[in-house]
C-alpha positions as CSV (number, residue, x, y, z in Angstrom):
1,M,0.0,0.0,0.0
2,T,1.4,3.4,-1.0
3,K,1.5,6.4,1.3
4,N,-1.4,8.0,-0.6
5,E,-3.5,4.8,-0.3
6,M,-2.7,4.6,3.5
7,K,-3.7,8.2,3.9
8,K,-7.0,7.6,2.0
9,S,-7.6,4.5,4.1
10,E,-7.1,6.5,7.4
11,M,-9.4,9.3,6.1
12,K,-12.1,6.7,5.3
13,K,-11.8,5.1,8.8
14,T,-12.0,8.6,10.4
15,L,-15.1,9.3,8.4
16,I,-16.7,6.1,9.5
17,L,-15.8,6.7,13.2
18,E,-17.0,10.3,13.1
19,S,-20.2,9.2,11.5
20,A,-20.6,6.3,13.9
21,K,-20.1,8.7,16.8
22,K,-23.0,10.8,15.7
23,V,-25.2,7.7,15.3
24,F,-24.3,6.4,18.8
25,M,-24.9,9.7,20.4
26,R,-28.3,9.9,18.8
27,K,-29.4,6.3,19.3
28,G,-27.3,4.8,22.1
29,Y,-25.3,1.7,21.7
30,S,-27.9,-1.1,21.5
31,N,-30.1,0.5,18.8
32,V,-27.3,1.1,16.3
33,T,-27.0,-1.1,13.2
34,M,-24.4,-1.2,10.4
35,H,-27.0,0.2,8.1
36,D,-27.4,3.3,10.3
37,I,-23.6,3.9,10.0
38,V,-23.7,3.3,6.2
39,K,-26.5,5.9,5.9
40,E,-24.7,8.5,8.2
41,S,-21.3,8.1,6.5
42,G,-22.6,7.9,2.9
43,I,-20.2,5.1,2.1
44,S,-21.3,1.8,0.6
45,R,-22.1,-1.2,2.7
46,G,-19.2,-3.1,1.2
47,G,-16.9,-0.1,1.9
48,L,-18.0,-0.2,5.6
49,Y,-17.5,-4.0,5.9
50,Y,-14.0,-3.6,4.2
51,Y,-12.9,-1.8,7.4
52,Y,-15.2,-3.1,10.1
53,Q,-17.1,-6.3,10.6
54,S,-19.6,-5.3,13.3
55,V,-21.0,-2.4,15.3
56,E,-19.1,-3.6,18.3
57,E,-15.8,-3.5,16.4
58,I,-16.6,0.1,15.3
59,F,-17.4,1.0,18.8
60,H,-14.1,-0.3,20.2
61,N,-12.2,1.6,17.5
62,L,-14.3,4.7,18.3
63,I,-13.4,4.6,22.0
64,A,-9.7,4.3,21.1
65,Y,-10.1,7.2,18.6
66,V,-11.8,9.4,21.1
67,Q,-9.2,8.7,23.7
68,R,-6.4,9.6,21.2
69,T,-8.3,12.8,20.3
70,D,-8.7,13.7,24.0
71,E,-5.0,13.1,24.6
72,N,-4.0,15.2,21.6
73,S,-6.1,18.1,22.7
74,L,-4.0,18.4,25.9
75,L,-0.7,17.9,24.1
76,P,-0.3,21.5,22.9
77,L,-0.9,22.8,26.4
78,N,1.5,20.3,28.0
79,S,4.3,21.2,25.7
80,S,3.9,24.9,25.9
81,S,4.4,27.6,28.5
82,Y,1.2,26.8,30.4
83,S,1.6,25.9,34.0
84,F,0.3,22.6,35.4
85,I,-2.4,24.5,37.2
86,E,-3.6,26.0,34.0
87,I,-3.5,22.7,32.2
88,F,-5.4,21.0,35.0
89,D,-8.0,23.7,35.0
90,V,-8.5,23.3,31.3
91,F,-9.0,19.5,31.9
92,L,-11.5,20.1,34.7
93,N,-13.4,22.7,32.7
94,E,-13.8,20.2,29.8
95,Q,-15.0,17.6,32.3
96,K,-17.5,20.2,33.7
97,K,-18.9,21.0,30.3
98,E,-19.4,17.3,29.7
99,L,-21.0,16.8,33.1
100,L,-23.4,19.7,32.6
101,G,-24.3,18.5,29.1
102,Q,-22.8,21.6,27.4
103,V,-20.9,19.4,25.0
104,Q,-22.0,16.1,23.4
105,S,-20.4,13.2,25.1
106,L,-20.0,9.5,24.2
107,R,-19.8,8.6,27.9
108,P,-23.4,7.6,28.4
109,V,-23.1,5.3,25.4
110,I,-19.9,3.8,26.8
111,Y,-21.7,3.1,30.1
112,E,-24.6,1.5,28.2
113,Y,-22.2,-0.7,26.3
114,Y,-20.3,-1.9,29.4
115,L,-23.6,-2.6,31.2
116,S,-24.8,-4.7,28.2
117,L,-21.9,-7.1,28.5
118,E,-21.8,-10.3,30.5
119,H,-20.3,-9.9,34.0
120,I,-16.9,-11.4,33.3
121,E,-16.4,-9.6,29.9
122,R,-17.7,-6.4,31.5
123,R,-15.2,-6.6,34.3
124,H,-12.4,-7.2,31.8
125,K,-13.3,-4.3,29.6
126,L,-13.9,-1.9,32.5
127,K,-10.6,-2.9,33.9
128,K,-8.9,-2.2,30.6
129,H,-10.6,1.2,30.4
130,Y,-9.7,2.0,34.0
131,E,-6.1,1.0,33.4
132,Y,-5.9,3.3,30.3
133,V,-7.3,6.3,32.2
134,Y,-5.2,5.5,35.3
135,T,-2.0,5.3,33.3
136,Y,-2.6,8.5,31.4
137,L,-3.6,10.5,34.4
138,N,-0.9,9.0,36.6
139,Q,1.8,9.9,34.1
140,F,0.5,13.4,33.8
141,L,0.4,13.9,37.6
142,S,3.8,12.3,38.1
143,Q,5.4,14.8,35.7
144,N,3.8,17.8,37.3
145,V,3.1,17.2,41.0
146,R,5.7,17.0,43.7
147,K,4.5,14.0,45.7
148,S,5.7,10.5,46.4
149,S,4.7,7.8,43.9
150,Q,2.4,6.3,46.5
151,E,0.7,9.7,46.9
152,I,0.4,10.1,43.1
153,D,-1.2,6.6,42.9
154,Q,-3.7,7.6,45.6
155,L,-4.4,10.9,44.0
156,T,-4.9,9.3,40.6
157,N,-7.4,6.9,42.1
158,H,-9.2,9.6,43.9
159,I,-9.6,11.8,40.8
160,I,-11.0,8.9,38.8
161,I,-13.4,7.9,41.6
162,I,-14.7,11.5,41.9
163,L,-15.0,12.0,38.1
164,E,-16.7,8.7,37.5
165,G,-19.0,9.3,40.4
166,L,-20.0,12.7,39.1
167,F,-20.6,11.2,35.6
168,I,-22.8,8.5,37.0
169,Q,-24.7,11.1,39.1
170,S,-25.1,13.3,36.1
171,L,-26.8,10.4,34.3
172,T,-29.2,9.5,37.1
173,T,-30.0,12.8,38.9
174,T,-29.6,16.5,38.4
175,L,-26.1,17.6,39.0
176,T,-25.6,21.3,39.6
177,E,-22.6,23.5,38.7
178,A,-22.2,24.3,42.4
179,Q,-21.8,20.6,43.2
180,I,-19.2,20.2,40.5
181,N,-17.3,23.3,41.6
182,Y,-17.3,22.0,45.1
183,E,-15.8,18.6,44.1
184,F,-13.3,20.2,41.8
185,K,-12.2,22.6,44.4
186,N,-11.5,19.7,46.7
187,L,-9.6,17.9,44.0
188,R,-7.4,21.0,43.5
189,A,-6.9,21.2,47.2
190,L,-5.7,17.6,47.3
191,I,-3.3,18.2,44.4
192,F,-1.9,21.5,45.5
193,N,-2.0,20.9,49.3
194,K,-4.5,23.5,50.0
195,K,-7.2,23.3,52.7
196,K,-10.3,21.4,51.5
197,A,-13.7,23.1,51.2
């Protein structure tokens, strides 16, 4: 495959994933068919099956794609003259927008997908997802926060527990901006050794 063909192939995969994302956000996980993705993307059924064999395969690739996109959105901040506090605030503000429904999020669909799996498979996939988030966040904190590795590990777990808890709460009850601000203020206090609220 030539460079040009590889580029076209990657562009086609991106088109499929972006189209699938729209469909999943509209219909949830369990209601999506390959036909829905064909209609949204405008590519042929054969073209879709050339790259992906099932809705589940597309969804797995979409999760990885979204994770890479999220990572890449913080890279310019991390490699520039922004302080860790500024970068962390950007991260928390993005989380807040998602929690308040100000930006479209794939998170409810991801939860739906995980809950649709059998117990053993669910635990395995959730563990993989947690390990990915944990590793990314732990590395980020390790590079920027002066604490022991044990404290960084505890801090990483704490941040994940708070964020996941808030996301679950946002799906099941009304979550106010004041509640989010309170929790985020406490996270900042833990990281920067300030008195908690």
